[in-house]
N, C-alpha and C positions, 0 to 999 in steps of 0.2 A: 255627404249634403253641402249645401254651395246657398248661402248667401241670400235674400228673396231678391229682385230687385228697386221695390220701394229704401229700402232695407243701404242703398248704396247711398242716397244724398243724405246727408246728415247737416243738420242746421248748422250754419259757419256764423262763426261771432262776426266782429266790426270783419271789411274786408284790410287785408293791405300788403306789401309790396309782391309776394307769393300772388296773390291773387294774378299781378297781369303779366304772370308766365301764360303763356301757350300749355293747354295740357301735354301735350307731349313735353314740354320742357323739365313738368314737374316730376311726369316722370320718367327723363333720364335724370334728372337731380335727386329723384329719392330712390333709384335703382343705386344710380354711384355712391350713394352715400349708407345703405343697407347692404352693399357690396364692400365698401369700405371701413364698415364696421362687423364685418362680416355676423346681418343680423337676419339669420337663418329663418325667425320666427315671421320680420314683412315676404318674404319671401314666398313663405306655407302659407301667412292670410292673403297675399295677394290672389296663389293660385285658385283660392276655396272662392274668390268671390268673384273670378273672372267668366266662370261660368256666369252669372246674373248680368253680369255686363253685356258678354256679349249677347246675349235672349235682347236687352235691353235695349243693343244698338241695332238689333233686327241681324239676328246672325246665330238664330240657332242652330245649325247644322251644327258651327264651330264649341256652340257647348256643350253636343251630344258627342263628338268626339272626343273632347277634354276628357268628359267623365267615364271613354274607355282605354281611352292611351297614355301614358304616362309622355311621348310623342306627341301629344297634342300638347300637352298642358308645358311644356320645353318651349314648342313653339311659339305658343301664343306670351310667352314672357317679353317675347319680341316684339310683338303686334301689340301690346298689351298698352303702349306706349305712341298708337299710332288711329287717327279719326276716330270715325264714332264710339266703341270702346275706350280710346282714351280719355273722352269725354266722358261718359259713365265713370270712372276710376278718377275722375278730377279730385272729388273729396275726397278720397281716398287717400291721394297725395296731398292734397293741401294739409289734409288730415296728420300725419306720419312727418311734411316736413314742417310743420309748427310741433306738435310734442319733442323732437328734437332739437327744433331753435334751429333751423337750417337756412340760412340769409337767401336773399336770392343773388 
């Protein structure tokens, strides 16, 4: 079960310092924070919404591969911080960093 692409973009409150960061920087900060805090839930949520982000980014074949193989999921954890997929996941990273009060 994956998130629908429309659900990836949540309404964001007031822009803050995190909004000035690139999507790749948001990804890196969120992943680093999750790793430091052994936040398995973050990675599980990311794996669940990645296929929807890939479809929204115009990469449906990547989403299909992810649904079929664990290796596809693991490769995408790295790719989730690059290009259009990172842009699609930007709201997810912003929400996570704000929820944990991570500063830029």
